[in-house]
C-alpha positions as CSV (number, residue, x, y, z in Angstrom):
1,V,122.1,-6.9,124.6
2,Q,118.4,-6.9,123.7
3,L,115.6,-5.5,125.8
4,Q,112.0,-6.6,125.5
5,A,109.4,-4.5,127.3
6,S,105.8,-5.3,127.8
7,G,102.8,-4.3,129.9
8,G,101.7,-0.9,128.6
9,G,98.2,0.0,127.7
10,L,95.2,2.2,128.3
11,V,94.1,2.7,131.9
12,Q,91.7,5.0,133.7
13,P,93.0,7.6,136.2
14,G,93.6,5.9,139.5
15,G,94.3,2.6,137.8
16,S,97.4,0.4,137.8
17,L,99.8,-1.1,135.3
18,R,102.9,-3.2,135.6
19,L,105.7,-2.9,133.1
20,S,108.2,-5.6,132.5
21,C,111.5,-5.6,130.7
22,A,113.7,-8.6,130.1
23,A,117.3,-8.3,129.0
24,S,119.0,-11.0,126.9
25,G,122.3,-11.4,125.1
26,S,125.8,-10.9,126.2
27,I,124.9,-9.3,129.5
28,G,127.4,-10.2,132.2
29,S,126.8,-8.0,135.1
30,I,124.1,-5.3,134.8
31,N,125.0,-2.3,136.8
32,V,121.8,-0.3,136.5
33,M,118.3,-1.2,135.3
34,G,115.7,1.5,134.9
35,W,112.7,3.2,133.2
36,Y,112.5,6.4,131.4
37,R,109.5,8.0,129.7
38,Q,108.8,10.5,127.0
39,A,105.6,12.3,126.6
40,L,104.5,13.8,123.3
41,G,106.5,17.0,122.7
42,K,108.6,16.6,125.8
43,Q,112.1,15.4,126.6
44,R,112.8,11.9,127.8
45,E,113.0,11.8,131.6
46,M,114.1,9.3,134.2
47,V,111.2,7.6,136.1
48,A,113.0,5.1,138.3
49,A,116.3,3.2,138.4
50,V,117.7,0.4,140.6
51,I,121.4,0.1,141.0
52,N,123.5,-2.9,141.9
53,G,123.6,-3.0,145.7
54,G,120.0,-2.0,145.9
55,N,120.0,1.8,145.7
56,I,116.8,3.1,144.0
57,N,116.0,6.5,142.6
58,Y,112.6,7.8,141.6
59,K,111.4,10.9,139.9
60,D,109.8,13.0,142.5
61,S,106.3,13.0,141.0
62,V,106.1,9.2,141.0
63,K,107.4,8.6,144.5
64,G,104.8,6.7,146.6
65,R,102.9,5.6,143.4
66,F,105.5,3.7,141.4
67,T,107.7,0.8,142.5
68,I,110.7,-0.5,140.6
69,S,112.1,-4.0,141.2
70,R,114.5,-6.3,139.5
71,D,114.9,-10.0,139.3
72,N,118.6,-10.7,138.8
73,G,118.1,-14.3,138.0
74,K,115.8,-13.4,135.1
75,N,117.6,-10.2,134.1
76,T,114.2,-8.5,134.3
77,V,113.2,-5.2,135.7
78,Y,109.6,-4.3,136.6
79,L,107.7,-1.1,137.2
80,Q,104.6,-1.3,139.2
81,M,102.5,1.9,138.6
82,N,99.6,2.6,140.9
83,S,97.3,5.6,141.2
84,L,98.1,6.6,137.6
85,K,97.4,10.1,136.5
86,P,96.8,11.6,133.0
87,E,100.2,13.2,133.3
88,D,101.8,9.8,133.4
89,T,100.8,9.3,129.8
90,A,104.0,8.6,127.8
91,V,106.0,6.1,126.0
92,Y,108.0,4.2,128.6
93,Y,111.5,2.9,127.8
94,C,113.5,0.4,129.8
95,T,117.2,0.8,129.9
96,V,120.2,-1.1,131.3
97,L,123.8,-0.1,131.9
98,V,126.2,-2.9,131.1
99,R,130.0,-2.4,131.3
100,G,129.6,1.3,130.8
101,T,127.2,1.1,127.8
102,S,123.5,1.9,127.9
103,Y,121.0,-0.2,126.1
104,W,117.4,0.8,125.4
105,G,114.2,-1.2,124.8
106,Q,111.7,-0.4,122.1
107,G,109.3,1.5,124.3
108,T,105.8,0.7,125.4
109,Q,102.9,3.2,125.4
110,V,101.1,4.0,128.6
111,T,97.9,6.1,128.3
112,V,96.0,7.3,131.3
113,S,92.6,8.6,130.3
114,S,88.9,8.3,131.2
């Protein structure tokens, strides 16, 4: 399974970005698709995840600002990030859970700065 993430960049506070992550390879049924992030000097943390059946979880600090969605036909997960804050600056990683195994994308940098 390979994951290709895109959409990161530099944005001013209050701005928006949309991350995309496409999964390819021997996928079968993807149980969970999600996004984690890791800021400099900090541990990786879950940002948002969408589970088969439609359940969605968000990190408390992004609720109301970020929206995760998935396109099962394209094996793609999206993260719409609005009202970005400097504390959202991090490398964002997409991840999928397939048949009990987690796979990770290469990470995309999101920098929120004026």
